[in-house]
C-alpha positions as CSV (number, residue, x, y, z in Angstrom):
1,M,137.9,-34.7,66.5
2,S,137.6,-33.0,69.4
3,K,136.2,-29.4,69.4
4,Y,138.1,-26.8,71.7
5,T,136.4,-24.2,73.2
6,S,138.3,-21.2,74.3
7,F,137.5,-18.4,76.3
8,A,139.6,-15.1,77.7
9,V,139.1,-13.7,80.9
10,E,140.2,-10.0,81.4
11,L,141.9,-9.7,84.7
12,T,143.4,-6.1,84.4
13,G,140.1,-4.7,85.9
14,A,140.3,-7.2,88.9
15,L,144.2,-6.6,89.3
16,D,143.6,-2.8,89.8
17,A,140.5,-3.6,92.0
18,M,142.8,-5.7,94.4
19,Q,145.8,-3.1,94.4
20,Q,143.3,-0.5,95.3
21,L,142.0,-2.6,98.0
22,S,145.4,-3.2,99.8
23,A,146.1,0.6,99.3
24,V,142.8,1.5,101.3
25,P,144.2,0.8,104.8
26,A,147.0,3.1,104.1
27,R,144.6,5.8,102.5
28,I,142.7,5.7,105.5
29,L,145.7,5.9,108.0
30,S,147.1,8.9,105.8
31,A,143.7,10.6,106.1
32,Q,143.4,10.0,109.9
33,K,146.9,11.8,110.5
34,R,146.0,14.9,108.0
35,A,142.6,15.0,109.9
36,L,144.3,15.0,113.4
37,G,146.8,17.6,112.0
38,T,143.9,19.8,110.9
39,L,142.0,19.4,114.0
40,R,145.3,20.3,116.1
41,R,145.3,23.8,114.1
42,R,141.7,24.7,114.4
43,L,140.9,23.6,118.0
44,G,143.1,26.3,119.7
45,T,141.3,28.8,117.3
46,E,137.8,27.7,118.4
47,A,138.8,27.6,122.2
48,K,140.2,31.3,121.5
49,R,137.0,32.2,120.3
50,D,134.8,30.7,122.6
51,I,136.7,31.9,125.8
52,G,136.8,35.3,124.1
53,A,133.0,35.4,123.9
54,E,132.6,35.2,127.4
55,Y,135.7,36.9,129.1
56,N,136.8,40.4,128.5
57,L,140.1,39.7,127.1
58,K,142.2,40.1,123.8
59,A,142.5,37.0,121.6
60,G,146.2,37.4,121.8
61,R,146.5,37.1,125.3
62,I,143.8,34.2,125.5
63,A,146.4,32.3,122.7
64,E,149.5,32.9,125.0
65,G,147.6,30.6,127.6
66,L,146.4,27.9,125.1
67,Q,148.3,25.1,124.2
68,V,147.3,22.1,121.8
69,K,149.5,18.7,122.1
70,N,149.0,15.2,120.6
71,T,148.8,12.7,123.1
72,P,148.9,8.9,122.2
73,D,145.2,8.5,122.7
74,G,144.3,11.9,120.7
75,M,144.8,15.4,121.5
76,A,144.7,17.7,124.7
77,L,144.2,21.1,124.9
78,I,145.7,22.6,128.1
79,G,145.5,26.1,129.3
80,K,148.0,27.6,131.9
81,A,146.9,27.6,135.6
82,R,148.5,31.2,136.4
83,G,145.8,33.8,137.3
84,I,145.5,36.7,134.7
85,N,146.1,40.1,136.3
86,A,143.0,42.3,136.2
87,I,145.0,45.0,133.9
88,Q,144.7,42.3,131.2
89,F,140.7,42.6,131.6
90,G,140.7,46.3,130.2
91,A,141.5,48.2,133.9
92,T,141.3,51.8,133.8
93,W,141.9,54.2,136.5
94,S,142.0,57.9,137.1
95,R,142.6,60.5,140.1
96,R,139.4,62.1,139.5
97,M,137.5,59.1,139.4
98,K,136.1,58.0,142.6
99,G,135.9,54.1,143.3
100,G,139.2,53.0,142.3
101,A,140.3,50.9,139.4
102,R,137.6,49.8,136.9
103,Y,137.4,46.7,134.9
104,A,135.2,43.9,134.0
105,I,136.4,40.0,134.1
106,K,133.1,38.9,131.9
107,R,132.1,40.8,128.4
108,G,129.6,43.4,129.0
109,G,130.1,42.9,133.1
110,D,129.9,45.7,135.5
111,R,132.8,47.9,135.0
112,G,132.3,49.6,138.7
113,G,135.0,51.1,140.5
114,R,136.6,48.7,142.9
115,D,137.3,50.5,146.3
116,G,141.3,50.3,147.5
117,A,142.1,49.2,143.8
118,F,144.3,51.2,141.7
119,I,146.9,50.4,138.8
120,A,150.6,50.7,139.5
121,T,153.8,49.3,138.3
122,G,154.8,45.9,140.1
123,K,158.4,44.6,140.6
124,S,158.3,43.1,137.3
125,N,157.8,46.3,135.7
126,N,154.4,45.5,134.6
127,R,151.6,47.7,135.1
128,L,149.3,45.9,137.4
129,V,146.0,46.5,139.6
130,F,146.5,46.3,143.2
131,E,144.2,46.3,146.0
132,R,144.5,47.8,149.5
133,K,143.3,45.2,152.3
134,G,141.7,47.2,155.2
135,K,142.4,51.0,156.0
136,A,146.0,50.8,156.2
137,R,148.3,51.5,153.2
138,L,149.8,48.3,153.3
139,P,149.6,45.3,152.6
140,L,149.0,45.5,149.0
141,Q,147.5,42.5,146.7
142,A,147.5,42.2,143.2
143,V,144.0,41.5,141.8
144,Y,143.8,38.3,139.6
145,G,141.0,37.1,137.4
146,P,140.7,33.3,136.3
147,S,143.3,31.7,134.5
148,I,142.8,30.1,130.9
149,G,142.8,26.7,132.5
150,Q,140.0,27.8,134.5
151,M,138.3,29.5,131.8
152,L,138.4,25.9,129.7
153,K,136.8,24.1,132.3
154,H,133.9,26.7,132.8
155,G,130.6,25.9,132.1
156,R,129.6,23.7,129.0
157,R,132.8,24.8,127.2
158,P,134.5,21.2,127.3
159,E,131.5,19.5,125.8
160,R,131.2,22.3,122.9
161,L,134.8,21.9,122.1
162,A,134.8,18.1,122.1
163,E,131.6,18.1,120.0
164,F,133.6,20.7,117.7
165,A,136.6,18.4,117.4
166,I,134.3,15.6,116.6
167,R,132.7,17.4,113.9
168,V,136.0,18.3,112.3
169,L,137.3,15.0,112.4
170,Q,134.4,13.7,110.7
171,A,134.0,16.3,108.0
172,E,138.0,16.4,107.3
173,Q,138.0,12.3,106.9
174,Q,134.9,12.5,104.5
175,R,136.8,15.3,102.4
176,L,139.9,13.4,102.5
177,L,138.5,10.1,101.6
178,G,135.9,11.5,99.1
179,V,133.0,10.1,101.1
180,R,129.8,12.1,100.4
């Protein structure tokens, strides 16, 4: 008589593990897409805060000149290249005040009067700061500060924003994938 030995193998755990492993690439891809979406929302806000800390502009005006776009190899933060009239930097003028219009481009900067500068309505019916060149009444020239694009490139701002983007992506992917 021969003896038979039998044993049973529980494969449900192994099958579950194999199915979970096959789902990992899709889960990682989904986490990356969601992390990029989060970065897209947060990058413009961080750039607005960073610029607002240095320049004497309202947050809404900074936001008008910023745009975040997806690119094939990541994300692009785009600043408009058109200069911003000095009226947006908090310019004031009074007939009694000597020295012309007063404004400060940088936050906390000198608000001293600019000789020959005054506030008037331009051709576009917008209030603008103008400046006389020389002693004559004409020509007039509008006074512009830096553009949002120039502000984005200024100093260490590009490096700070790149570091912020990397931190956000890492933290968001770890949160979505449950990695500690």
